[in-house]
DRENTI-253594 format. One record per residue: x, y, z of N, C-alpha, C, O in turn; residue number from 1; residue in three letters. Coordinates in pm, whole numbers, plus 50000, padded with zeros to 5 digits. Each point is the difference from the previous one (the first is absolute). Example, Ala and Ser with C-alpha at 12.3 -4.5 7.8 and 13.67 -1.06 7.14 Angstrom:
 n.east n.north  n.up ca.east ca.north ca.up c.east c.north  c.up o.east o.north  o.up markol vexkol
  51319   49431 50780   49911    50119 50000  50090   50120 50000  50104   49998 50066      1    ALA
  49861   50107 49862   50082    50119 50006  49923   50109 50073  50051   50111 50017      2    SER
//
This chain:
 n.east n.north  n.up ca.east ca.north ca.up c.east c.north  c.up o.east o.north  o.up markol vexkol
  57883   43693 96148   49969    49890 49921  49916   49871 49982  49959   49926 49911      1    MET
  50040   50098 50298   49862    49877 50044  49887   50040 49968  49916   49918 49962      2    LEU
  50059   50203 50045   49863    50040 49946  49973   50019 49823  49887   49989 49954      3    GLY
  50216   50035 49972   50015    49955 49892  49974   49862 49909  49963   49981 49885      4    VAL
  50084   49913 50250   49977    49847 49938  49868   49991 49982  49945   49979 49892      5    SER
  49980   50042 50259   49887    49981 49979  49924   50076 49936  49905   49941 49949      6    ILE
  50101   50161 50036   49897    50098 49916  50019   49985 49810  49923   50050 49918      7    ALA
  50174   49885 50057   49998    50058 49889  49970   49876 49877  49974   50022 49882      8    ALA
  50036   49850 50183   49934    49865 49912  49837   50056 49983  49928   50028 50097      9    PRO
  50030   49983 49758   49882    49993 49989  49891   49927 49985  50004   49916 49910     10    VAL
  49880   50094 50166   49892    49953 50068  49865   50089 49931  49987   50062 49895     11    GLY
  49920   49910 50226   49869    50070 49990  50050   50141 50060  49965   50083 49916     12    ALA
  50085   49967 50165   50027    50070 50013  50088   50106 49950  49998   50114 50046     13    ILE
  50072   49851 49870   50074    50069 49864  49914   50037 49937  49996   50121 49974     14    GLY
  49872   49767 49964   49963    50000 49862  49902   50177 50086  49983   50117 49966     15    VAL
  49993   49826 50110   49823    50095 50044  50074   50157 50014  49947   50100 49954     16    LEU
  50163   49901 50107   50076    50141 50016  50030   50019 49867  49933   50101 49979     17    CYS
  50133   49867 49893   50034    50041 49889  49842   50022 49921  49987   50048 49887     18    ILE
  49945   49923 50168   49859    50019 49967  49923   50119 49993  49964   50068 49905     19    ARG
  50017   49943 50237   49966    50107 50084  50126   50148 49980  49975   50111 50048     20    ARG
  50150   49861 49877   50059    50087 49960  49965   50022 49907  50018   50121 49988     21    THR
  49936   49840 49922   49957    50012 49801  49878   50081 50028  50000   50121 49979     22    LEU
  49879   49805 50076   49857    50035 50028  50041   50110 50060  50068   50083 49939     23    ALA
  49891   49933 50203   50026    50121 50088  50111   50027 50009  50029   49924 50092     24    GLU
  50058   50125 49885   50113    50101 50028  50113   49911 50108  50007   49891 50058     25    GLY
  50087   50260 49920   50118    49894 50073  50008   50056 50123  50108   49989 50058     26    ARG
  49789   50077 50003   49984    49984 50168  49952   49925 50029  50050   49929 50086     27    TRP
  49822   50039 49860   49945    49831 50033  50104   49909 50004  50026   49941 50105     28    VAL
  50030   50042 49805   50107    49872 49953  50096   50032 50119  50034   49893 50052     29    GLY
  50029   50231 50019   50085    49981 50146  49925   49993 50091  50044   49981 50114     30    LEU
  49843   50030 49864   49885    49965 50102  50033   49791 50090  50032   49933 50098     31    ALA
  49919   50070 49753   50008    49849 50000  50135   49930 50017  49990   49882 50034     32    THR
  50156   50172 49947   50093    49961 50050  50012   50042 50108  50066   49909 50050     33    GLY
  49921   50159 50022   50013    50042 50137  49929   49904 50086  50046   49965 50109     34    MET
  49817   49981 49833   49972    49926 50164  50101   49813 49966  50055   49923 50079     35    GLY
  49921   50069 49738   50107    49921 50071  50110   49978 50031  50053   49892 50025     36    ALA
  50005   50247 49975   50144    49997 50099  49992   50009 50125  50078   49946 50078     37    ALA
  49840   50114 49948   49952    49986 50154  49987   49839 50057  50073   49943 50080     38    THR
  49819   50010 49856   50022    49866 50015  50062   49946 50051  49994   49959 50116     39    ALA
  50132   50022 49752   50145    49954 49999  50084   50026 50135  50077   49921 50055     40    ASP
  49889   50213 49985   50079    50031 50144  49902   49959 50103  50053   49979 50109     41    ALA
  49841   50007 49888   49930    49903 50130  50078   49867 50015  50047   49964 50109     42    VAL
  49965   49961 49770   50013    49872 49968  50173   50004 50036  50042   49899 50056     43    TYR
  50059   50210 49915   50099    50008 49999  50031   49985 50125  50071   49908 50040     44    GLY
  49855   50226 50069   49998    49996 50128  49961   49864 50075  50046   49962 50108     45    ALA
  49882   49989 49830   49994    49814 50090  50165   49945 50013  50071   49988 50100     46    PHE
  49951   49990 49786   50124    49933 49975  50130   50056 50048  50093   49929 50040     47    ALA
  49911   50224 49954   50117    50038 50142  49962   50012 50067  50061   50096 50046     48    ALA
  49839   49872 50045   49989    50062 50117  49958   49828 50083  49984   49972 50119     49    PHE
  50010   49951 49767   50013    49874 50058  49867   49939 50078  49993   49905 50079     50    GLY
  49879   50204 49859   49834    49958 50076  50025   49840 49945  50002   49977 49879     51    ILE
  50012   49944 50197   49964    49875 49953  49875   49952 50008  49925   49955 49914     52    GLY
  50057   50069 50268   49820    49960 50011  49930   50081 49888  49942   49929 49917     53    ALA
  50048   50249 50059   49894    50068 49903  50034   49889 49842  49898   49988 49933     54    LEU
  50189   49960 50025   49994    49947 49879  49943   49884 50033  49915   49963 49919     55    ALA
  50106   49951 50193   49902    49901 49962  49869   50022 49995  49938   49966 49899     56    SER
  49996   50095 50211   49877    50077 49961  49921   50005 49851  49898   49945 49959     57    LEU
  50188   50136 49989   50004    50029 49847  49955   49887 49938  49917   49979 49911     58    LEU
  50178   49930 50175   50030    49836 49873  49839   49918 50003  49926   49970 49907     59    THR
  50058   50012 50241   49889    50011 49995  49870   49993 49980  49909   49921 50024     60    SER
  50106   50192 49921   49829    50093 49938  50050   50001 49839  49942   50068 49916     61    PHE
  50181   49842 50051   50023    50018 49834  49901   49943 49951  50012   50040 49884     62    SER
  49890   49891 50115   49907    49967 49900  49863   50123 50002  49922   50028 49909     63    PRO
  50084   50014 50198   49923    50153 49985  50068   50065 49895  49961   50030 49887     64    PHE
  50143   49986 50168   50065    50157 49906  49998   49962 49897  49997   50096 49922     65    LEU
  50004   49786 50014   50030    49948 49887  49858   49988 49944  49979   49998 49878     66    ARG
  49933   49994 50204   49842    50022 49896  49964   50105 49989  49925   50026 49907     67    LEU
  50128   50105 50215   50001    50128 50031  50018   50064 49829  49924   50042 49914     68    PHE
  50224   49936 50101   50107    50040 49863  49999   49985 49864  50041   50073 49910     69    GLY
  49874   49758 50089   49929    49961 49838  49902   50054 49991  49972   50031 49885     70    GLY
  49943   50002 50206   49839    50019 49923  50044   50139 50002  49948   50044 49898     71    ALA
  50107   50038 50150   50016    50158 49991  50061   50021 49887  49978   50111 49951     72    PHE
  50113   49797 49972   50109    49995 49910  49880   50018 49888  49984   50094 49922     73    LEU
  49926   49772 50095   49869    49998 49895  49945   50111 49997  49973   50069 49902     74    LEU
  50013   49947 50185   49923    50174 50015  50014   50080 49918  49914   50049 49926     75    TYR
  50258   49982 50082   50057    50106 49952  50002   50012 49858  49988   50108 49943     76    LEU
  50029   49774 49993   50046    49899 49891  49864   50043 49898  50026   50061 49896     77    GLY
  49822   49906 50135   49876    49975 49931  49979   50153 50023  49973   50052 49892     78    ILE
  50029   50053 50227   50047    50160 49952  50052   50031 49927  49939   50063 49914     79    MET
  50209   49914 50068   50076    50070 49896  49983   49932 49859  50043   50069 49908     80    THR
  49897   49794 50052   49883    49985 49851  49909   50084 50011  49987   50066 49897     81    LEU
  49951   49957 50176   49838    50078 49957  50058   50112 50048  49921   50057 50075     82    ARG
  50240   50033 49912   50002    50136 50049  50019   50088 49853  50063   49970 49899     83    ALA
  49867   50133 50131   49976    50112 49833  50127   50106 50036  50007   50093 50080     84    LYS
  50097   49847 49817   50096    50125 49984  49972   50141 49979  49911   50040 49925     85    PRO
  50166   50036 50144   49963    50156 49976  50039   50048 49847  50106   49961 49951     86    PRO
  49818   50114 49986   50006    50017 49841  50160   50098 50040  50070   50013 49899     87    GLU
  49981   50041 50210   50078    50146 49969  50108   49921 50045  49982   49988 50121     88    ASN
  50161   49927 49834   50089    49923 50122  50092   50156 50046  50081   50016 50092     89    THR
  49854   50108 49777   50130    50113 50048  50022   50059 50104  50113   50031 50035     90    GLU
  49750   50002 50052   49938    50052 50088  49989   49913 50108  49918   49909 49999     91    ALA
  50181   50117 50122   50025    49894 50107  49872   50038 50079  49945   50110 49995     92    SER
  50006   49763 50092   49891    50055 50085  49981   50068 50079  50111   50045 50025     93    PRO
  49827   49994 50031   49977    50093 50082  49966   49944 50121  49881   49985 50029     94    ASN
  50258   49963 50089   50007    49915 50075  49971   50037 50139  50112   50046 50024     95    THR
  49832   49967 50074   50057    50074 50089  50077   49894 50059  50004   49886 49954     96    SER
  50084   50171 50199   50031    49899 50068  49890   49903 50063  50007   49879 49980     97    PHE
  49915   50165 50079   49911    49943 50059  49938   49842 49893  49991   49888 50051     98    LYS
  49976   50140 49808   49982    49893 49970  50134   49882 49966  49992   49882 49969     99    GLY
  50121   50200 50051   50130    49913 49961  50010   49871 50115  50083   49910 49997    100    LEU
  49811   50107 50101   50032    49907 50119  49942   49840 49953  50045   49893 50041    101    TRP
  49852   50127 49870   49920    49873 49947  50068   49911 49922  49960   49884 49990    102    LYS
  50168   50165 49936   50089    49921 49934  50094   49967 50082  50056   49892 49982    103    PRO
  49984   50198 50133   50111    49924 50085  49931   49957 50032  49969   49914 49917    104    TYR
  49941   50081 50200   49956    49902 50042  49985   49859 49988  50043   49911 50072    105    ILE
  49863   50081 49788   49992    49864 49942  50116   49944 49991  50025   49898 50064    106    THR
  50047   50151 49869   50134    49956 49985  50099   49948 50109  50088   49920 49970    107    THR
  49894   50132 50170   50072    49950 50095  49951   49865 50061  50065   49902 50036    108    PHE
  49763   50128 49965   49929    49846 50048  50056   49937 49896  50086   49921 50041    109    ALA
  49897   50080 49781   50040    49870 49960  50126   49973 50006  50032   49885 50031    110    LEU
  50035   50178 49952   50165    49960 50082  50020   49909 50139  50083   49909 50010    111    THR
  49834   50130 50085   50025    49987 50121  49906   49875 50035  50002   49940 50108    112    LEU
  49900   50026 49764   49917    49830 49983  50118   49891 49942  49960   49883 49996    113    SER
  50127   50132 49975   50079    49899 49955  50148   49941 50130  50120   49997 49975    114    ASN
  49818   49970 50141   50079    49981 50116  50179   49934 49923  50098   50003 50074    115    PRO
  49909   49972 49857   50101    49914 49929  50151   50077 49971  50115   49960 49982    116    MET
  49818   50175 50023   50101    50103 49996  50096   50027 50063  50111   50041 49966    117    THR
  49823   49921 50184   50063    50015 50127  50118   49904 49962  50108   50058 49993    118    ILE
  49894   49802 49981   50050    49878 50010  50160   50052 49912  50120   49997 50028    119    PHE
  49790   50053 49846   50102    50059 49869  50060   50090 50075  50114   49957 49983    120    ALA
  49899   50127 50082   50092    50086 50094  50034   49938 50089  50116   50034 50022    121    PHE
  49844   49867 50069   50108    49907 50123  50106   49980 49890  50119   50033 50002    122    ILE
  49789   49887 49875   50157    49894 49967  50096   50122 49908  50117   49961 50003    123    GLY
  49873   50136 49937   50085    50130 49985  50130   50006 50082  50122   49987 49991    124    ILE
  49718   50059 50147   50126    50061 50089  50113   49912 50060  50113   50041 50027    125    PHE
  49834   49814 49992   50113    49890 50017  50073   49948 49908  50105   49945 50033    126    ALA
  49878   50058 49906   50083    50008 49842  50107   50075 49986  50102   49948 49955    127    GLY
  49896   50185 50081   50045    50093 50029  50107   50021 50102  50119   50029 50000    128    LEU
  49823   49956 50054   50034    49981 50146  49975   50145 50078  50068   50051 50089    129    GLY
  49821   49995 49855   49939    50160 50018  49891   49949 50162  49893   49940 50008    130    VAL
  50198   50116 50096   49923    49980 50141  50041   50081 50081  50111   50027 50044    131    GLY
  49728   50033 49982   50027    50112 50124  50060   49944 50143  49972   49895 50057    132    ALA
  50115   50204 49981   50076    49991 50146  49961   50071 50108  50033   49974 50115    133    THR
  49879   50142 49842   49944    50074 50061  49871   50061 49943  49930   49957 49909    134    ASP
  50058   50132 50150   49818    50110 49984  50086   50041 49833  49980   49963 49884    135    PHE
  50130   50138 50187   49996    50138 49887  50019   49880 49824  49927   50000 49901    136    VAL
  50185   49926 50125   50027    49912 49933  49906   49955 49900  50000   50008 49877    137    SER
  49894   49928 50235   49825    49973 49916  49955   50092 49946  49955   49967 49891    138    SER
  50038   50097 50122   49902    50156 49967  50108   50073 49850  49960   50049 49894    139    VAL
  50163   49934 50149   50046    50005 49833  50027   49918 49909  50054   50024 49892    140    ILE
  49892   49826 50170   49979    49939 49910  49838   49982 49867  49984   49989 49878    141    THR
  49947   50016 50227   49835    50015 49942  49991   50157 49955  49889   50042 49966    142    VAL
  50213   50039 50032   49981    50133 49933  50068   49975 49849  49956   50023 49887    143    LEU
  50126   49940 50143   50098    49945 49884  49891   49890 49915  50021   50027 49881    144    GLY
  49900   49892 50124   49943    49913 49957  49892   50093 49936  50000   50027 49880    145    VAL
  49915   50016 50205   49866    50173 49941  50111   50045 49914  50007   49944 49891    146    PHE
  50108   50171 50144   50027    50062 49879  50062   49905 49882  50008   50038 49884    147    LEU
  50027   49858 50153   50013    49916 49824  49934   49978 49986  50015   49964 49884    148    GLY
  49809   50003 50156   49904    49941 49912  49896   50133 49933  49916   50013 49911    149    SER
  50131   50047 50165   49944    50143 49936  50075   50049 49881  49939   50025 49896    150    ALA
  50185   49991 50113   50060    50038 49914  49989   49921 49851  49998   50045 49885    151    GLY
  49999   49871 50147   49935    49892 49870  49856   50063 49961  50001   50048 49887    152    TRP
  49888   49962 50173   49883    50051 49937  50013   50112 49991  49905   50041 49935    153    TRP
  50177   50061 50101   49990    50172 49941  50077   49938 49862  49922   50008 49906    154    VAL
  50194   49940 50057   50074    49979 49901  49867   49946 49857  49980   50048 49889    155    LEU
  49957   49842 50179   49906    49897 49919  49881   50124 49941  49963   50020 49884    156    LEU
  49996   50053 50254   49872    50086 49953  50053   50133 49907  49926   50067 49928    157    VAL
  50228   49957 50094   50092    50075 49928  49984   50005 49808  49971   50078 49909    158    PHE
  50083   49745 50121   50017    50004 49819  49849   49954 49949  49971   50013 49881    159    VAL
  49929   49930 50220   49871    49997 49889  49970   50119 49985  49929   50007 49899    160    VAL
  50097   50161 50179   49923    50059 50001  50073   50078 49909  49987   50117 50037    161    SER
  50058   49880 49898   50119    50014 49858  49916   49971 49884  49983   50069 49899    162    LEU
  49956   49792 50139   49931    49985 49806  49869   50019 50018  49926   49974 49904    163    PHE
  49999   50087 50253   49843    50003 49974  49928   50080 49906  49898   49977 49934    164    ARG
  50209   50165 50079   49934    50069 49885  49975   49935 49838  49937   50041 49903    165    LYS
  50134   49852 50120   49979    49967 49823  49919   49848 49987  49995   49914 49912    166    ALA
  49954   50096 50203   49860    49914 49998  49849   50054 49988  49929   50074 50068    167    PHE
  50053   49844 49790   49844    50092 50011  49898   49951 50084  50041   49995 50116    168    THR
  49839   49966 49871   49867    49966 50044  50020   49893 49986  50024   49922 50092    169    ALA
  49968   50042 49753   49994    49845 49958  50101   49920 50080  49965   49915 50081    170    ARG
  50180   50120 49890   50148    49983 50114  49932   49949 50067  49961   49883 50001    171    TRP
  50010   50226 50080   49975    49939 50183  49891   49884 49991  50028   49887 50040    172    LEU
  49841   50143 49906   49941    49860 49983  50017   49895 49993  49912   49919 50030    173    ARG
  50200   50048 49929   50094    49899 49947  50062   49951 50102  49995   49884 50041    174    ALA
  50090   50246 50021   50081    49961 50138  49870   49948 50110  49978   49892 50055    175    VAL
  49977   50191 49947   49838    49945 50121  49962   49850 49972  49971   49921 50089    176    ASN
  50034   50046 49757   49944    49829 50000  50163   49951 50032  49994   49918 50092    177    LEU
  50101   50097 49879   50117    49926 50020  50036   49981 50172  50013   49898 50069    178    LEU
  49995   50246 49963   50034    49971 50143  49874   49937 50065  50018   49905 50077    179    SER
  49818   50154 49892   49912    49909 50066  49995   49818 50007  49971   49922 50090    180    GLY
  50067   50061 49783   50051    49864 50004  50099   49933 50063  49974   49894 50057    181    GLY
  50152   50159 49942   50099    49977 50073  49972   49982 50177  50013   49893 50059    182    ILE
  49953   50219 49996   49942    50006 50103  49893   49864 50030  50013   49930 50101    183    ILE
  49888   50048 49804   49893    49862 50049  50115   49895 50003  49999   49898 50068    184    CYS
  50097   50140 49850   50044    49846 49997  50085   49987 50153  49963   49928 50093    185    VAL
  50135   50144 49908   50026    50016 50137  49925   49936 50137  50036   49916 50082    186    PHE
  49852   50161 49904   49879    49962 50125  49952   49881 49978  49941   49940 50089    187    ALA
  50080   49999 49769   49940    49867 50011  50125   49938 50026  50001   49900 49928    188    SER
  50092   50104 50130   50106    49903 49981  50021   49991 50150  50035   49899 50061    189    LEU
  49932   50253 50005   50011    50012 50118  49867   49917 50051  50022   49922 50092    190    ILE
  49845   50086 49860   49888    49871 50046  50004   49864 50011  49960   49906 50069    191    LEU
  50128   50131 49799   50001    49817 49960  50090   49912 50087  49967   49883 50016    192    ARG
  50171   50175 50056   50117    49963 50083  49891   49975 50197  50009   49911 50085    193    ASP
  49897   50226 49908   49917    49975 50098  49899   49852 50000  49950   49965 50107    194    LEU
  50037   49991 49826   49913    49911 49978  50125   49895 49999  49970   49909 50078    195    PHE
  50095   50080 49893   50119    49848 49980  50054   49995 50165  50039   49900 50059    196    LEU
  49951   50233 49991   50062    49937 50111  49957   49915 50137  50088   49959 50076    197    MET
//
């Protein structure tokens, strides 16, 4: 439930996952979701193991991380706006496992670029009284966070992929424009907040 509560709110990563699933297929969508789930598990580990010093270090680098995340999101938004959809949406793209590393790593980096996520985990852990009393319980907690987050992304990709064949190239172009615009808005908000800090 902790993993789901962090992953479920629709944001830039959710829009990116939906867009990639529609345009590039379920495997790329799953790789995107797993990148986010892995980052959630990393931040969950910070909270579960009580790594306060590392959390403070990340917070000190918050402006740089926000700049990186905002700029990279803006780049992804522009690339999405310019992307040409495939003509045949019924055929799944021939994506090798090697080719899945790019969506996985980019989403992992984007999710990690928001250090406020760790404070969300710390707040939720404290509010629910979830505290690691030993190493084993810490590992189980982090594994639960990963599985909850991953489960949400698998469900999202599965539902979206059900409608993939119904999307023509024209519809996918509209999806690209809409999702690219939304991603650019998220990027602009992140960069705006950075300069207002």
